[in-house]
OpenMM code with the backbone's topology and positions (N, CA, C; nanometers):
from openmm import Vec3, app, unit

residues = "MET ILE GLU SER ALA PRO MET LYS LYS LYS ARG ALA THR ARG ASP PRO LEU THR LEU GLU GLN SER GLU LEU ALA VAL CYS PHE TYR ASP ALA GLY ASN ASP HIS PRO SER GLU THR PHE ALA GLN ILE ALA LYS ARG VAL VAL PRO ARG GLY PHE GLY LYS SER LYS THR SER VAL ALA PHE LYS LYS GLU ALA ARG LYS MET PHE MET LEU ALA GLY".split()
positions = [
    Vec3(-0.3706, 19.1841, 23.2342),
    Vec3(-0.3439, 19.0744, 23.3138),
    Vec3(-0.4483, 18.9662, 23.2747),
    Vec3(-0.4021, 18.8395, 23.2548),
    Vec3(-0.4900, 18.7334, 23.2056),
    Vec3(-0.5295, 18.6471, 23.3255),
    Vec3(-0.6577, 18.6258, 23.3369),
    Vec3(-0.7137, 18.5469, 23.4552),
    Vec3(-0.7270, 18.4053, 23.4010),
    Vec3(-0.6795, 18.3104, 23.4815),
    Vec3(-0.7017, 18.1731, 23.4543),
    Vec3(-0.8336, 18.1194, 23.5001),
    Vec3(-0.8858, 18.0220, 23.4255),
    Vec3(-1.0154, 17.9666, 23.4658),
    Vec3(-0.9987, 17.8899, 23.5980),
    Vec3(-1.0968, 17.8854, 23.6825),
    Vec3(-1.0807, 17.8038, 23.8059),
    Vec3(-1.0717, 17.6544, 23.7771),
    Vec3(-0.9813, 17.5896, 23.8472),
    Vec3(-0.9635, 17.4428, 23.8246),
    Vec3(-1.0730, 17.3629, 23.8977),
    Vec3(-1.1150, 17.2618, 23.8224),
    Vec3(-1.2051, 17.1829, 23.8905),
    Vec3(-1.1521, 17.0773, 23.9785),
    Vec3(-1.2170, 17.0517, 24.0809),
    Vec3(-1.1680, 16.9524, 24.1722),
    Vec3(-1.1903, 16.8042, 24.1161),
    Vec3(-1.0875, 16.7329, 24.1260),
    Vec3(-1.1058, 16.5955, 24.0789),
    Vec3(-1.1644, 16.4984, 24.1888),
    Vec3(-1.2573, 16.4167, 24.1586),
    Vec3(-1.3111, 16.3145, 24.2488),
    Vec3(-1.2109, 16.2083, 24.2672),
    Vec3(-1.2117, 16.1511, 24.3752),
    Vec3(-1.1381, 16.0317, 24.4045),
    Vec3(-1.2021, 15.9133, 24.3290),
    Vec3(-1.1250, 15.8430, 24.2558),
    Vec3(-1.1739, 15.7360, 24.1739),
    Vec3(-1.1392, 15.6002, 24.2438),
    Vec3(-1.1522, 15.5926, 24.3717),
    Vec3(-1.1174, 15.4666, 24.4227),
    Vec3(-1.2431, 15.3737, 24.4199),
    Vec3(-1.2255, 15.2454, 24.4236),
    Vec3(-1.3289, 15.1581, 24.4196),
    Vec3(-1.4106, 15.1531, 24.5591),
    Vec3(-1.5352, 15.1708, 24.5430),
    Vec3(-1.6170, 15.1831, 24.6644),
    Vec3(-1.6412, 15.0478, 24.7257),
    Vec3(-1.6120, 14.9332, 24.6594),
    Vec3(-1.6299, 14.8109, 24.7139),
    Vec3(-1.5194, 14.7540, 24.8011),
    Vec3(-1.5500, 14.6741, 24.9035),
    Vec3(-1.4415, 14.6044, 24.9646),
    Vec3(-1.3875, 14.4901, 24.8792),
    Vec3(-1.2746, 14.4262, 24.9261),
    Vec3(-1.2189, 14.3194, 24.8643),
    Vec3(-1.3199, 14.2028, 24.8483),
    Vec3(-1.3875, 14.1673, 24.9629),
    Vec3(-1.4784, 14.0669, 24.9651),
    Vec3(-1.5978, 14.0789, 24.8667),
    Vec3(-1.6461, 14.2147, 24.8620),
    Vec3(-1.7547, 14.2379, 24.7674),
    Vec3(-1.7111, 14.2335, 24.6279),
    Vec3(-1.5959, 14.2630, 24.5985),
    Vec3(-1.5421, 14.2504, 24.4594),
    Vec3(-1.5276, 14.1056, 24.4235),
    Vec3(-1.4844, 14.0212, 24.5134),
    Vec3(-1.4751, 13.8809, 24.4863),
    Vec3(-1.6057, 13.8071, 24.4693),
    Vec3(-1.7097, 13.8621, 24.5464),
    Vec3(-1.8451, 13.7953, 24.5381),
    Vec3(-1.9072, 13.8476, 24.4009),
    Vec3(-1.8769, 13.9628, 24.3669),
    Vec3(-1.9359, 14.0143, 24.2346),
    Vec3(-1.8967, 13.9122, 24.1213),
    Vec3(-1.7588, 13.8724, 24.1284),
    Vec3(-1.7207, 13.7759, 24.0347),
    Vec3(-1.7898, 13.6523, 24.0472),
    Vec3(-1.8267, 13.6137, 24.1568),
    Vec3(-1.9032, 13.4920, 24.1803),
    Vec3(-2.0388, 13.4986, 24.1065),
    Vec3(-2.0964, 13.6122, 24.0875),
    Vec3(-2.2207, 13.6293, 24.0231),
    Vec3(-2.2026, 13.6009, 23.8665),
    Vec3(-2.0846, 13.6331, 23.8078),
    Vec3(-2.0511, 13.5882, 23.6749),
    Vec3(-2.0396, 13.4519, 23.6626),
    Vec3(-1.9741, 13.3935, 23.7591),
    Vec3(-1.9557, 13.2389, 23.7520),
    Vec3(-2.0836, 13.1669, 23.7675),
    Vec3(-2.1641, 13.2108, 23.8613),
    Vec3(-2.2963, 13.1444, 23.8839),
    Vec3(-2.4002, 13.1669, 23.7593),
    Vec3(-2.3863, 13.2908, 23.7042),
    Vec3(-2.4565, 13.3139, 23.5872),
    Vec3(-2.4293, 13.2204, 23.4626),
    Vec3(-2.2992, 13.1949, 23.4607),
    Vec3(-2.2550, 13.1003, 23.3476),
    Vec3(-2.3029, 12.9571, 23.3742),
    Vec3(-2.2898, 12.9253, 23.5139),
    Vec3(-2.3320, 12.7826, 23.5442),
    Vec3(-2.4749, 12.7568, 23.5434),
    Vec3(-2.5617, 12.8615, 23.5627),
    Vec3(-2.7035, 12.8486, 23.5751),
    Vec3(-2.7713, 12.9579, 23.4776),
    Vec3(-2.7669, 12.9353, 23.3548),
    Vec3(-2.8079, 13.0361, 23.2562),
    Vec3(-2.9618, 13.0645, 23.2684),
    Vec3(-3.0437, 12.9662, 23.3053),
    Vec3(-3.1712, 12.9861, 23.3166),
    Vec3(-3.2301, 13.0574, 23.4343),
    Vec3(-3.1461, 13.0854, 23.5281),
    Vec3(-3.1941, 13.1461, 23.6523),
    Vec3(-3.1836, 13.3032, 23.6488),
    Vec3(-3.2702, 13.3701, 23.7227),
    Vec3(-3.2658, 13.5107, 23.7180),
    Vec3(-3.1690, 13.5714, 23.8162),
    Vec3(-3.1536, 13.6939, 23.8133),
    Vec3(-3.0680, 13.7572, 23.9075),
    Vec3(-3.1009, 13.7379, 24.0581),
    Vec3(-3.2308, 13.7336, 24.0805),
    Vec3(-3.2721, 13.7183, 24.2246),
    Vec3(-3.2424, 13.5817, 24.2649),
    Vec3(-3.2618, 13.4789, 24.1740),
    Vec3(-3.2196, 13.3376, 24.2133),
    Vec3(-3.0708, 13.3187, 24.2426),
    Vec3(-2.9939, 13.3846, 24.1510),
    Vec3(-2.8464, 13.3839, 24.1651),
    Vec3(-2.8035, 13.4543, 24.2949),
    Vec3(-2.8743, 13.5562, 24.3185),
    Vec3(-2.8378, 13.6328, 24.4480),
    Vec3(-2.8664, 13.5564, 24.5734),
    Vec3(-2.9693, 13.4744, 24.5720),
    Vec3(-2.9963, 13.3940, 24.6807),
    Vec3(-2.8909, 13.2734, 24.6946),
    Vec3(-2.8392, 13.2354, 24.5742),
    Vec3(-2.7302, 13.1400, 24.5808),
    Vec3(-2.6124, 13.1843, 24.6272),
    Vec3(-2.5703, 13.2977, 24.5909),
    Vec3(-2.4386, 13.3678, 24.6054),
    Vec3(-2.4295, 13.4344, 24.7506),
    Vec3(-2.5371, 13.5157, 24.7827),
    Vec3(-2.5430, 13.5989, 24.9056),
    Vec3(-2.6774, 13.5640, 24.9749),
    Vec3(-2.6810, 13.4443, 25.0330),
    Vec3(-2.8198, 13.4007, 25.0964),
    Vec3(-2.8651, 13.5052, 25.1966),
    Vec3(-2.7826, 13.5774, 25.2707),
    Vec3(-2.8282, 13.6627, 25.3776),
    Vec3(-2.8651, 13.8054, 25.3082),
    Vec3(-2.8447, 13.8226, 25.1801),
    Vec3(-2.8829, 13.9525, 25.1185),
    Vec3(-2.7479, 14.0361, 25.1008),
    Vec3(-2.7692, 14.1460, 25.0412),
    Vec3(-2.6646, 14.2381, 25.0072),
    Vec3(-2.6190, 14.3319, 25.1308),
    Vec3(-2.6899, 14.3306, 25.2402),
    Vec3(-2.6583, 14.4021, 25.3546),
    Vec3(-2.6981, 14.5454, 25.3472),
    Vec3(-2.6709, 14.6233, 25.4447),
    Vec3(-2.7196, 14.7567, 25.4615),
    Vec3(-2.5999, 14.8609, 25.4850),
    Vec3(-2.4870, 14.8305, 25.4352),
    Vec3(-2.3667, 14.9037, 25.4587),
    Vec3(-2.3648, 15.0281, 25.3507),
    Vec3(-2.2763, 15.1116, 25.3683),
    Vec3(-2.2627, 15.2141, 25.2755),
    Vec3(-2.2362, 15.1734, 25.1252),
    Vec3(-2.1725, 15.0622, 25.1142),
    Vec3(-2.1341, 15.0120, 24.9817),
    Vec3(-2.2257, 14.9069, 24.9371),
    Vec3(-2.3340, 14.8754, 25.0016),
    Vec3(-2.4249, 14.7602, 24.9493),
    Vec3(-2.4889, 14.8010, 24.8268),
    Vec3(-2.5211, 14.9352, 24.7994),
    Vec3(-2.5753, 14.9668, 24.6674),
    Vec3(-2.4866, 14.9570, 24.5672),
    Vec3(-2.3666, 14.9972, 24.5744),
    Vec3(-2.2603, 14.9766, 24.4726),
    Vec3(-2.2300, 14.8303, 24.4572),
    Vec3(-2.2372, 14.7430, 24.5526),
    Vec3(-2.2078, 14.6037, 24.5551),
    Vec3(-2.3207, 14.5365, 24.4660),
    Vec3(-2.4456, 14.5760, 24.4897),
    Vec3(-2.5659, 14.5180, 24.4072),
    Vec3(-2.5456, 14.5565, 24.2679),
    Vec3(-2.5065, 14.6786, 24.2445),
    Vec3(-2.4949, 14.7320, 24.1139),
    Vec3(-2.3933, 14.6492, 24.0364),
    Vec3(-2.2798, 14.6310, 24.0924),
    Vec3(-2.1692, 14.5630, 24.0329),
    Vec3(-2.1972, 14.4061, 24.0156),
    Vec3(-2.2898, 14.3578, 24.1055),
    Vec3(-2.3026, 14.2088, 24.0976),
    Vec3(-2.4122, 14.1934, 23.9788),
    Vec3(-2.5026, 14.2855, 23.9673),
    Vec3(-2.5974, 14.2846, 23.8507),
    Vec3(-2.5195, 14.3018, 23.7158),
    Vec3(-2.4184, 14.3902, 23.7184),
    Vec3(-2.3427, 14.4107, 23.5970),
    Vec3(-2.2659, 14.2791, 23.5598),
    Vec3(-2.2030, 14.2192, 23.6509),
    Vec3(-2.1388, 14.0829, 23.6311),
    Vec3(-2.2318, 13.9778, 23.5890),
    Vec3(-2.3517, 13.9773, 23.6457),
    Vec3(-2.4565, 13.8735, 23.6068),
    Vec3(-2.4979, 13.9019, 23.4673),
    Vec3(-2.5133, 14.0317, 23.4179),
    Vec3(-2.5572, 14.0527, 23.2829),
    Vec3(-2.4425, 14.0276, 23.1842),
    Vec3(-2.3084, 14.0292, 23.2249),
    Vec3(-2.2109, 13.9897, 23.1285),
    Vec3(-2.2089, 13.8458, 23.1077),
    Vec3(-2.2554, 13.7649, 23.2015),
    Vec3(-2.2528, 13.6176, 23.1920),
    Vec3(-2.3602, 13.5818, 23.1028),
    Vec3(-2.4820, 13.6582, 23.0832),
    Vec3(-2.5932, 13.6111, 23.0206),
    Vec3(-2.5938, 13.6610, 22.8787),
] * unit.nanometer
topology = app.Topology()
chain = topology.addChain("A")
for resn in residues:
    res = topology.addResidue(resn, chain)
    for name in ("N", "CA", "C"):
        topology.addAtom(name, app.Element.getBySymbol(name[0]), res)
């Protein structure tokens, strides 16, 4: 009798960001193009003046925002 290897569970690959966070991340790209001499922190104050928040998705949002900012530069 041949034993099959155990199947690995697949992780859900849904986007952890909300629609609003995804749209704001794109704003980081736009602001980075409009103000190329500014740093990420300066752009962040411009786009999200209240900060990134403390929700479950705030870390992923900040990571995505930084990635979009780096694409612009």
